[in-house]
All heavy atoms as a GROMACS GRO file, in nm:
protein
  464
    1MET      N    1  -0.979   0.207  -1.036
    1MET     CA    2  -0.851   0.185  -1.098
    1MET      C    3  -0.772   0.089  -1.012
    1MET      O    4  -0.788   0.085  -0.891
    1MET     CB    5  -0.781   0.319  -1.120
    1MET     CG    6  -0.662   0.346  -1.031
    1MET     SD    7  -0.574   0.501  -1.057
    1MET     CE    8  -0.700   0.624  -1.063
    2SER      N    9  -0.689   0.010  -1.074
    2SER     CA   10  -0.603  -0.079  -0.998
    2SER      C   11  -0.460  -0.063  -1.046
    2SER      O   12  -0.436  -0.032  -1.164
    2SER     CB   13  -0.648  -0.224  -1.010
    2SER     OG   14  -0.632  -0.270  -1.140
    3PHE      N   15  -0.369  -0.081  -0.955
    3PHE     CA   16  -0.227  -0.071  -0.988
    3PHE      C   17  -0.146  -0.147  -0.884
    3PHE      O   18  -0.198  -0.186  -0.780
    3PHE     CB   19  -0.182   0.076  -0.996
    3PHE     CG   20  -0.221   0.159  -0.878
    3PHE    CD1   21  -0.139   0.170  -0.768
    3PHE    CD2   22  -0.341   0.227  -0.877
    3PHE    CE1   23  -0.176   0.246  -0.658
    3PHE    CE2   24  -0.380   0.303  -0.768
    3PHE     CZ   25  -0.297   0.313  -0.659
    4GLN      N   26  -0.019  -0.168  -0.917
    4GLN     CA   27   0.073  -0.238  -0.827
    4GLN      C   28   0.199  -0.154  -0.811
    4GLN      O   29   0.236  -0.079  -0.902
    4GLN     CB   30   0.114  -0.373  -0.884
    4GLN     CG   31   0.002  -0.472  -0.896
    4GLN     CD   32   0.052  -0.607  -0.945
    4GLN    OE1   33   0.154  -0.616  -1.011
    4GLN    NE2   34  -0.021  -0.711  -0.910
    5PHE      N   35   0.261  -0.170  -0.697
    5PHE     CA   36   0.391  -0.108  -0.676
    5PHE      C   37   0.470  -0.191  -0.576
    5PHE      O   38   0.416  -0.280  -0.511
    5PHE     CB   39   0.378   0.038  -0.630
    5PHE     CG   40   0.289   0.060  -0.510
    5PHE    CD1   41   0.342   0.061  -0.383
    5PHE    CD2   42   0.153   0.079  -0.527
    5PHE    CE1   43   0.261   0.082  -0.272
    5PHE    CE2   44   0.071   0.100  -0.417
    5PHE     CZ   45   0.124   0.102  -0.290
    6THR      N   46   0.598  -0.162  -0.567
    6THR     CA   47   0.688  -0.236  -0.480
    6THR      C   48   0.721  -0.153  -0.357
    6THR      O   49   0.746  -0.033  -0.369
    6THR     CB   50   0.818  -0.270  -0.556
    6THR    OG1   51   0.784  -0.346  -0.671
    6THR    CG2   52   0.913  -0.351  -0.469
    7VAL      N   53   0.722  -0.218  -0.242
    7VAL     CA   54   0.762  -0.155  -0.116
    7VAL      C   55   0.881  -0.234  -0.062
    7VAL      O   56   0.864  -0.335   0.007
    7VAL     CB   57   0.646  -0.153  -0.014
    7VAL    CG1   58   0.690  -0.088   0.117
    7VAL    CG2   59   0.525  -0.081  -0.072
    8PRO      N   60   1.004  -0.191  -0.096
    8PRO     CA   61   1.123  -0.269  -0.062
    8PRO      C   62   1.142  -0.295   0.087
    8PRO      O   63   1.200  -0.396   0.126
    8PRO     CB   64   1.238  -0.185  -0.118
    8PRO     CG   65   1.177  -0.095  -0.216
    8PRO     CD   66   1.036  -0.072  -0.172
    9ASN      N   67   1.095  -0.203   0.172
    9ASN     CA   68   1.118  -0.221   0.316
    9ASN      C   69   0.997  -0.281   0.389
    9ASN      O   70   0.990  -0.275   0.511
    9ASN     CB   71   1.165  -0.091   0.381
    9ASN     CG   72   1.066   0.023   0.368
    9ASN    OD1   73   0.978   0.021   0.283
    9ASN    ND2   74   1.084   0.124   0.450
   10MET      N   75   0.907  -0.344   0.316
   10MET     CA   76   0.798  -0.419   0.380
   10MET      C   77   0.854  -0.557   0.414
   10MET      O   78   0.886  -0.636   0.327
   10MET     CB   79   0.678  -0.433   0.284
   10MET     CG   80   0.567  -0.518   0.340
   10MET     SD   81   0.413  -0.520   0.242
   10MET     CE   82   0.471  -0.554   0.076
   11ALA      N   83   0.865  -0.584   0.546
   11ALA     CA   84   0.938  -0.703   0.588
   11ALA      C   85   0.852  -0.811   0.653
   11ALA      O   86   0.896  -0.925   0.663
   11ALA     CB   87   1.049  -0.663   0.684
   12CYS      N   88   0.733  -0.775   0.700
   12CYS     CA   89   0.655  -0.874   0.776
   12CYS      C   90   0.506  -0.844   0.764
   12CYS      O   91   0.467  -0.745   0.702
   12CYS     CB   92   0.698  -0.871   0.922
   12CYS     SG   93   0.668  -0.713   1.001
   13SER      N   94   0.426  -0.929   0.826
   13SER     CA   95   0.281  -0.910   0.817
   13SER      C   96   0.237  -0.782   0.888
   13SER      O   97   0.139  -0.720   0.847
   13SER     CB   98   0.207  -1.031   0.872
   13SER     OG   99   0.238  -1.048   1.008
   14ALA      N  100   0.308  -0.741   0.992
   14ALA     CA  101   0.275  -0.614   1.058
   14ALA      C  102   0.294  -0.497   0.962
   14ALA      O  103   0.215  -0.402   0.962
   14ALA     CB  104   0.360  -0.596   1.183
   15CYS      N  105   0.399  -0.505   0.880
   15CYS     CA  106   0.422  -0.401   0.779
   15CYS      C  107   0.306  -0.398   0.678
   15CYS      O  108   0.255  -0.291   0.645
   15CYS     CB  109   0.552  -0.426   0.704
   15CYS     SG  110   0.700  -0.420   0.804
   16SER      N  111   0.266  -0.514   0.631
   16SER     CA  112   0.157  -0.518   0.533
   16SER      C  113   0.028  -0.468   0.596
   16SER      O  114  -0.051  -0.400   0.529
   16SER     CB  115   0.141  -0.658   0.474
   16SER     OG  116   0.103  -0.750   0.572
   17ASP      N  117   0.006  -0.497   0.724
   17ASP     CA  118  -0.113  -0.445   0.793
   17ASP      C  119  -0.108  -0.292   0.802
   17ASP      O  120  -0.210  -0.225   0.782
   17ASP     CB  121  -0.124  -0.504   0.934
   17ASP     CG  122  -0.161  -0.651   0.933
   17ASP    OD1  123  -0.205  -0.703   0.828
   17ASP    OD2  124  -0.144  -0.716   1.038
   18THR      N  125   0.009  -0.238   0.833
   18THR     CA  126   0.024  -0.093   0.843
   18THR      C  127  -0.001  -0.027   0.709
   18THR      O  128  -0.070   0.076   0.699
   18THR     CB  129   0.165  -0.057   0.894
   18THR    OG1  130   0.184  -0.115   1.023
   18THR    CG2  131   0.184   0.094   0.903
   19ILE      N  132   0.052  -0.086   0.603
   19ILE     CA  133   0.033  -0.032   0.468
   19ILE      C  134  -0.115  -0.038   0.429
   19ILE      O  135  -0.171   0.058   0.376
   19ILE     CB  136   0.122  -0.109   0.368
   19ILE    CG1  137   0.268  -0.072   0.394
   19ILE    CG2  138   0.080  -0.081   0.224
   19ILE    CD1  139   0.368  -0.163   0.324
   20THR      N  140  -0.178  -0.151   0.459
   20THR     CA  141  -0.321  -0.165   0.427
   20THR      C  142  -0.403  -0.061   0.502
   20THR      O  143  -0.492   0.003   0.444
   20THR     CB  144  -0.369  -0.308   0.463
   20THR    OG1  145  -0.294  -0.401   0.385
   20THR    CG2  146  -0.517  -0.325   0.436
   21THR      N  147  -0.373  -0.041   0.629
   21THR     CA  148  -0.445   0.058   0.710
   21THR      C  149  -0.425   0.198   0.653
   21THR      O  150  -0.520   0.277   0.647
   21THR     CB  151  -0.397   0.051   0.856
   21THR    OG1  152  -0.425  -0.080   0.906
   21THR    CG2  153  -0.469   0.154   0.943
   22ALA      N  154  -0.303   0.230   0.613
   22ALA     CA  155  -0.274   0.363   0.558
   22ALA      C  156  -0.354   0.387   0.430
   22ALA      O  157  -0.407   0.496   0.407
   22ALA     CB  158  -0.125   0.377   0.531
   23ILE      N  159  -0.363   0.285   0.347
   23ILE     CA  160  -0.438   0.299   0.221
   23ILE      C  161  -0.588   0.310   0.249
   23ILE      O  162  -0.656   0.394   0.191
   23ILE     CB  163  -0.407   0.180   0.127
   23ILE    CG1  164  -0.261   0.187   0.082
   23ILE    CG2  165  -0.503   0.180   0.008
   23ILE    CD1  166  -0.212   0.064   0.008
   24LYS      N  167  -0.637   0.229   0.340
   24LYS     CA  168  -0.781   0.233   0.372
   24LYS      C  169  -0.820   0.362   0.444
   24LYS      O  170  -0.937   0.399   0.444
   24LYS     CB  171  -0.820   0.110   0.452
   24LYS     CG  172  -0.825  -0.015   0.365
   24LYS     CD  173  -0.885  -0.133   0.438
   24LYS     CE  174  -0.900  -0.251   0.346
   24LYS     NZ  175  -1.022  -0.244   0.266
   25ALA      N  176  -0.725   0.432   0.504
   25ALA     CA  177  -0.754   0.563   0.563
   25ALA      C  178  -0.786   0.664   0.453
   25ALA      O  179  -0.863   0.757   0.474
   25ALA     CB  180  -0.636   0.611   0.647
   26ILE      N  181  -0.728   0.644   0.336
   26ILE     CA  182  -0.755   0.731   0.220
   26ILE      C  183  -0.884   0.688   0.151
   26ILE      O  184  -0.967   0.771   0.115
   26ILE     CB  185  -0.638   0.724   0.120
   26ILE    CG1  186  -0.507   0.767   0.186
   26ILE    CG2  187  -0.669   0.806  -0.005
   26ILE    CD1  188  -0.504   0.911   0.233
   27ASP      N  189  -0.899   0.556   0.130
   27ASP     CA  190  -1.017   0.503   0.062
   27ASP      C  191  -1.062   0.376   0.136
   27ASP      O  192  -1.007   0.268   0.114
   27ASP     CB  193  -0.982   0.468  -0.083
   27ASP     CG  194  -1.101   0.408  -0.158
   27ASP    OD1  195  -1.211   0.396  -0.101
   27ASP    OD2  196  -1.082   0.374  -0.277
   28PRO      N  197  -1.162   0.392   0.223
   28PRO     CA  198  -1.207   0.275   0.303
   28PRO      C  199  -1.260   0.160   0.218
   28PRO      O  200  -1.264   0.046   0.266
   28PRO     CB  201  -1.320   0.335   0.389
   28PRO     CG  202  -1.295   0.481   0.391
   28PRO     CD  203  -1.230   0.515   0.260
   29THR      N  204  -1.296   0.185   0.094
   29THR     CA  205  -1.348   0.077   0.010
   29THR      C  206  -1.239   0.013  -0.075
   29THR      O  207  -1.268  -0.077  -0.154
   29THR     CB  208  -1.459   0.130  -0.084
   29THR    OG1  209  -1.402   0.226  -0.172
   29THR    CG2  210  -1.573   0.193  -0.004
   30ALA      N  211  -1.116   0.056  -0.060
   30ALA     CA  212  -1.006   0.002  -0.140
   30ALA      C  213  -0.984  -0.147  -0.112
   30ALA      O  214  -0.999  -0.192   0.001
   30ALA     CB  215  -0.877   0.079  -0.111
   31GLN      N  216  -0.950  -0.219  -0.216
   31GLN     CA  217  -0.910  -0.359  -0.203
   31GLN      C  218  -0.758  -0.361  -0.206
   31GLN      O  219  -0.698  -0.319  -0.306
   31GLN     CB  220  -0.966  -0.443  -0.318
   31GLN     CG  221  -1.118  -0.442  -0.324
   31GLN     CD  222  -1.181  -0.512  -0.205
   31GLN    OE1  223  -1.138  -0.619  -0.166
   31GLN    NE2  224  -1.280  -0.448  -0.146
   32VAL      N  225  -0.696  -0.409  -0.099
   32VAL     CA  226  -0.550  -0.403  -0.085
   32VAL      C  227  -0.495  -0.543  -0.063
   32VAL      O  228  -0.546  -0.619   0.018
   32VAL     CB  229  -0.509  -0.314   0.033
   32VAL    CG1  230  -0.357  -0.305   0.044
   32VAL    CG2  231  -0.571  -0.176   0.021
   33SER      N  232  -0.390  -0.575  -0.136
   33SER     CA  233  -0.317  -0.699  -0.115
   33SER      C  234  -0.170  -0.663  -0.102
   33SER      O  235  -0.108  -0.614  -0.197
   33SER     CB  236  -0.339  -0.794  -0.232
   33SER     OG  237  -0.258  -0.908  -0.217
   34ALA      N  238  -0.114  -0.683   0.017
   34ALA     CA  239   0.027  -0.650   0.042
   34ALA      C  240   0.099  -0.777   0.086
   34ALA      O  241   0.064  -0.837   0.186
   34ALA     CB  242   0.037  -0.543   0.150
   35ASP      N  243   0.198  -0.817   0.006
   35ASP     CA  244   0.269  -0.943   0.031
   35ASP      C  245   0.413  -0.915   0.074
   35ASP      O  246   0.495  -0.871  -0.009
   35ASP     CB  247   0.268  -1.028  -0.096
   35ASP     CG  248   0.330  -1.165  -0.073
   35ASP    OD1  249   0.394  -1.188   0.032
   35ASP    OD2  250   0.314  -1.251  -0.162
   36PRO      N  251   0.447  -0.938   0.201
   36PRO     CA  252   0.584  -0.911   0.248
   36PRO      C  253   0.690  -0.996   0.178
   36PRO      O  254   0.804  -0.954   0.166
   36PRO     CB  255   0.579  -0.945   0.397
   36PRO     CG  256   0.436  -0.959   0.433
   36PRO     CD  257   0.360  -0.986   0.307
   37LYS      N  258   0.654  -1.114   0.130
   37LYS     CA  259   0.752  -1.200   0.064
   37LYS      C  260   0.797  -1.143  -0.070
   37LYS      O  261   0.915  -1.145  -0.102
   37LYS     CB  262   0.694  -1.340   0.044
   37LYS     CG  263   0.676  -1.415   0.174
   37LYS     CD  264   0.622  -1.554   0.150
   37LYS     CE  265   0.597  -1.625   0.282
   37LYS     NZ  266   0.533  -1.754   0.266
   38THR      N  267   0.702  -1.095  -0.149
   38THR     CA  268   0.736  -1.041  -0.281
   38THR      C  269   0.758  -0.890  -0.278
   38THR      O  270   0.804  -0.834  -0.377
   38THR     CB  271   0.624  -1.072  -0.381
   38THR    OG1  272   0.504  -1.007  -0.340
   38THR    CG2  273   0.601  -1.222  -0.394
   39LYS      N  274   0.721  -0.825  -0.167
   39LYS     CA  275   0.730  -0.680  -0.150
   39LYS      C  276   0.632  -0.606  -0.243
   39LYS      O  277   0.646  -0.487  -0.266
   39LYS     CB  278   0.872  -0.627  -0.177
   39LYS     CG  279   0.983  -0.706  -0.113
   39LYS     CD  280   0.989  -0.686   0.034
   39LYS     CE  281   1.115  -0.753   0.092
   39LYS     NZ  282   1.108  -0.765   0.234
   40GLN      N  283   0.533  -0.677  -0.296
   40GLN     CA  284   0.438  -0.618  -0.389
   40GLN      C  285   0.309  -0.577  -0.318
   40GLN      O  286   0.259  -0.650  -0.232
   40GLN     CB  287   0.402  -0.717  -0.499
   40GLN     CG  288   0.516  -0.748  -0.594
   40GLN     CD  289   0.551  -0.630  -0.682
   40GLN    OE1  290   0.464  -0.572  -0.745
   40GLN    NE2  291   0.678  -0.593  -0.683
   41VAL      N  292   0.257  -0.462  -0.357
   41VAL     CA  293   0.127  -0.416  -0.308
   41VAL      C  294   0.038  -0.396  -0.429
   41VAL      O  295   0.075  -0.328  -0.525
   41VAL     CB  296   0.139  -0.283  -0.230
   41VAL    CG1  297   0.001  -0.234  -0.185
   41VAL    CG2  298   0.232  -0.300  -0.110
   42SER      N  299  -0.080  -0.460  -0.425
   42SER     CA  300  -0.180  -0.443  -0.530
   42SER      C  301  -0.298  -0.370  -0.469
   42SER      O  302  -0.344  -0.405  -0.360
   42SER     CB  303  -0.228  -0.579  -0.582
   42SER     OG  304  -0.120  -0.650  -0.638
   43VAL      N  305  -0.344  -0.268  -0.540
   43VAL     CA  306  -0.452  -0.184  -0.487
   43VAL      C  307  -0.558  -0.164  -0.595
   43VAL      O  308  -0.525  -0.135  -0.709
   43VAL     CB  309  -0.400  -0.046  -0.443
   43VAL    CG1  310  -0.512   0.036  -0.382
   43VAL    CG2  311  -0.285  -0.060  -0.346
   44GLU      N  312  -0.684  -0.181  -0.555
   44GLU     CA  313  -0.794  -0.142  -0.640
   44GLU      C  314  -0.868  -0.034  -0.564
   44GLU      O  315  -0.919  -0.059  -0.454
   44GLU     CB  316  -0.885  -0.260  -0.670
   44GLU     CG  317  -0.993  -0.225  -0.769
   44GLU     CD  318  -1.066  -0.347  -0.820
   44GLU    OE1  319  -1.005  -0.454  -0.832
   44GLU    OE2  320  -1.186  -0.334  -0.844
   45THR      N  321  -0.873   0.086  -0.618
   45THR     CA  322  -0.924   0.201  -0.543
   45THR      C  323  -0.980   0.307  -0.637
   45THR      O  324  -0.952   0.307  -0.758
   45THR     CB  325  -0.812   0.262  -0.458
   45THR    OG1  326  -0.862   0.374  -0.386
   45THR    CG2  327  -0.694   0.307  -0.543
   46GLN      N  328  -1.057   0.398  -0.579
   46GLN     CA  329  -1.106   0.515  -0.652
   46GLN      C  330  -1.009   0.632  -0.637
   46GLN      O  331  -1.020   0.732  -0.708
   46GLN     CB  332  -1.244   0.556  -0.601
   46GLN     CG  333  -1.350   0.449  -0.619
   46GLN     CD  334  -1.368   0.412  -0.766
   46GLN    OE1  335  -1.381   0.499  -0.852
   46GLN    NE2  336  -1.369   0.282  -0.794
   47ALA      N  337  -0.914   0.621  -0.543
   47ALA     CA  338  -0.816   0.727  -0.521
   47ALA      C  339  -0.707   0.721  -0.628
   47ALA      O  340  -0.686   0.617  -0.693
   47ALA     CB  341  -0.754   0.713  -0.382
   48SER      N  342  -0.634   0.832  -0.644
   48SER     CA  343  -0.528   0.835  -0.744
   48SER      C  344  -0.407   0.755  -0.695
   48SER      O  345  -0.384   0.738  -0.575
   48SER     CB  346  -0.486   0.979  -0.773
   48SER     OG  347  -0.411   1.030  -0.665
   49GLU      N  348  -0.329   0.708  -0.791
   49GLU     CA  349  -0.209   0.632  -0.758
   49GLU      C  350  -0.113   0.716  -0.674
   49GLU      O  351  -0.055   0.668  -0.578
   49GLU     CB  352  -0.141   0.584  -0.887
   49GLU     CG  353  -0.021   0.494  -0.863
   49GLU     CD  354   0.033   0.432  -0.992
   49GLU    OE1  355  -0.034   0.442  -1.096
   49GLU    OE2  356   0.141   0.374  -0.986
   50ASP      N  357  -0.098   0.844  -0.709
   50ASP     CA  358  -0.008   0.931  -0.633
   50ASP      C  359  -0.053   0.946  -0.489
   50ASP      O  360   0.029   0.947  -0.397
   50ASP     CB  361   0.002   1.069  -0.700
   50ASP     CG  362   0.082   1.065  -0.829
   50ASP    OD1  363   0.157   0.967  -0.851
   50ASP    OD2  364   0.070   1.161  -0.907
   51THR      N  365  -0.184   0.959  -0.468
   51THR     CA  366  -0.238   0.974  -0.332
   51THR      C  367  -0.210   0.849  -0.249
   51THR      O  368  -0.171   0.857  -0.133
   51THR     CB  369  -0.389   1.000  -0.338
   51THR    OG1  370  -0.412   1.120  -0.414
   51THR    CG2  371  -0.449   1.017  -0.199
   52ILE      N  372  -0.230   0.733  -0.310
   52ILE     CA  373  -0.205   0.607  -0.238
   52ILE      C  374  -0.057   0.592  -0.205
   52ILE      O  375  -0.020   0.557  -0.093
   52ILE     CB  376  -0.254   0.487  -0.322
   52ILE    CG1  377  -0.407   0.493  -0.339
   52ILE    CG2  378  -0.210   0.355  -0.260
   52ILE    CD1  379  -0.487   0.484  -0.211
   53LYS      N  380   0.029   0.620  -0.301
   53LYS     CA  381   0.173   0.609  -0.276
   53LYS      C  382   0.218   0.708  -0.168
   53LYS      O  383   0.304   0.675  -0.086
   53LYS     CB  384   0.251   0.631  -0.407
   53LYS     CG  385   0.238   0.513  -0.502
   53LYS     CD  386   0.318   0.535  -0.628
   53LYS     CE  387   0.314   0.411  -0.717
   53LYS     NZ  388   0.388   0.430  -0.843
   54GLU      N  389   0.159   0.826  -0.167
   54GLU     CA  390   0.192   0.925  -0.064
   54GLU      C  391   0.150   0.874   0.074
   54GLU      O  392   0.224   0.891   0.172
   54GLU     CB  393   0.124   1.058  -0.095
   54GLU     CG  394   0.160   1.168   0.003
   54GLU     CD  395   0.094   1.301  -0.033
   54GLU    OE1  396   0.060   1.322  -0.150
   54GLU    OE2  397   0.076   1.382   0.058
   55ALA      N  398   0.035   0.809   0.084
   55ALA     CA  399  -0.011   0.753   0.212
   55ALA      C  400   0.085   0.646   0.262
   55ALA      O  401   0.116   0.639   0.382
   55ALA     CB  402  -0.152   0.696   0.196
   56VAL      N  403   0.134   0.563   0.172
   56VAL     CA  404   0.228   0.457   0.210
   56VAL      C  405   0.360   0.520   0.255
   56VAL      O  406   0.418   0.478   0.356
   56VAL     CB  407   0.250   0.358   0.094
   56VAL    CG1  408   0.360   0.259   0.126
   56VAL    CG2  409   0.119   0.285   0.062
   57THR      N  410   0.405   0.620   0.184
   57THR     CA  411   0.528   0.691   0.222
   57THR      C  412   0.513   0.757   0.358
   57THR      O  413   0.603   0.748   0.444
   57THR     CB  414   0.564   0.796   0.115
   57THR    OG1  415   0.583   0.729  -0.010
   57THR    CG2  416   0.692   0.870   0.152
   58ASN      N  417   0.398   0.820   0.381
   58ASN     CA  418   0.374   0.886   0.510
   58ASN      C  419   0.366   0.784   0.625
   58ASN      O  420   0.388   0.820   0.741
   58ASN     CB  421   0.246   0.969   0.504
   58ASN     CG  422   0.263   1.093   0.420
   58ASN    OD1  423   0.374   1.139   0.395
   58ASN    ND2  424   0.152   1.149   0.372
   59ALA      N  425   0.334   0.660   0.593
   59ALA     CA  426   0.330   0.554   0.695
   59ALA      C  427   0.470   0.503   0.728
   59ALA      O  428   0.487   0.418   0.816
   59ALA     CB  429   0.241   0.439   0.648
   60GLY      N  430   0.571   0.552   0.656
   60GLY     CA  431   0.709   0.517   0.686
   60GLY      C  432   0.773   0.417   0.593
   60GLY      O  433   0.879   0.362   0.624
   61TYR      N  434   0.710   0.395   0.477
   61TYR     CA  435   0.763   0.295   0.384
   61TYR      C  436   0.809   0.361   0.254
   61TYR      O  437   0.761   0.466   0.215
   61TYR     CB  438   0.657   0.189   0.356
   61TYR     CG  439   0.626   0.108   0.480
   61TYR    CD1  440   0.524   0.144   0.565
   61TYR    CD2  441   0.707   0.001   0.516
   61TYR    CE1  442   0.499   0.074   0.682
   61TYR    CE2  443   0.683  -0.070   0.633
   61TYR     CZ  444   0.579  -0.033   0.714
   61TYR     OH  445   0.557  -0.102   0.830
   62THR      N  446   0.901   0.295   0.189
   62THR     CA  447   0.954   0.341   0.063
   62THR      C  448   0.874   0.279  -0.050
   62THR      O  449   0.848   0.158  -0.049
   62THR     CB  450   1.102   0.300   0.049
   62THR    OG1  451   1.174   0.351   0.159
   62THR    CG2  452   1.161   0.348  -0.081
   63VAL      N  453   0.836   0.359  -0.147
   63VAL     CA  454   0.766   0.310  -0.265
   63VAL      C  455   0.862   0.314  -0.383
   63VAL      O  456   0.920   0.417  -0.413
   63VAL     CB  457   0.641   0.395  -0.296
   63VAL    CG1  458   0.576   0.350  -0.426
   63VAL    CG2  459   0.543   0.388  -0.181
   64ALA      N  460   0.880   0.200  -0.446
   64ALA     CA  461   0.972   0.194  -0.561
   64ALA      C  462   0.893   0.192  -0.690
   64ALA      O  463   0.778   0.157  -0.693
   64ALA     CB  464   1.059   0.070  -0.552
   0.00000   0.00000   0.00000
């Protein structure tokens, strides 16, 4: 499944790296694209959308 969401407080490439790492901790095979300029995260994963969003939240980011 693939989906997109917004992370308003993703400000730099370090943030996108942290978000990517958090998602890959849930699903190591996930394809993640996190763009600090647009604040958009695109994920293709076998995990549920809620699980991925929870991982991003637990990493310290807000999911809109």
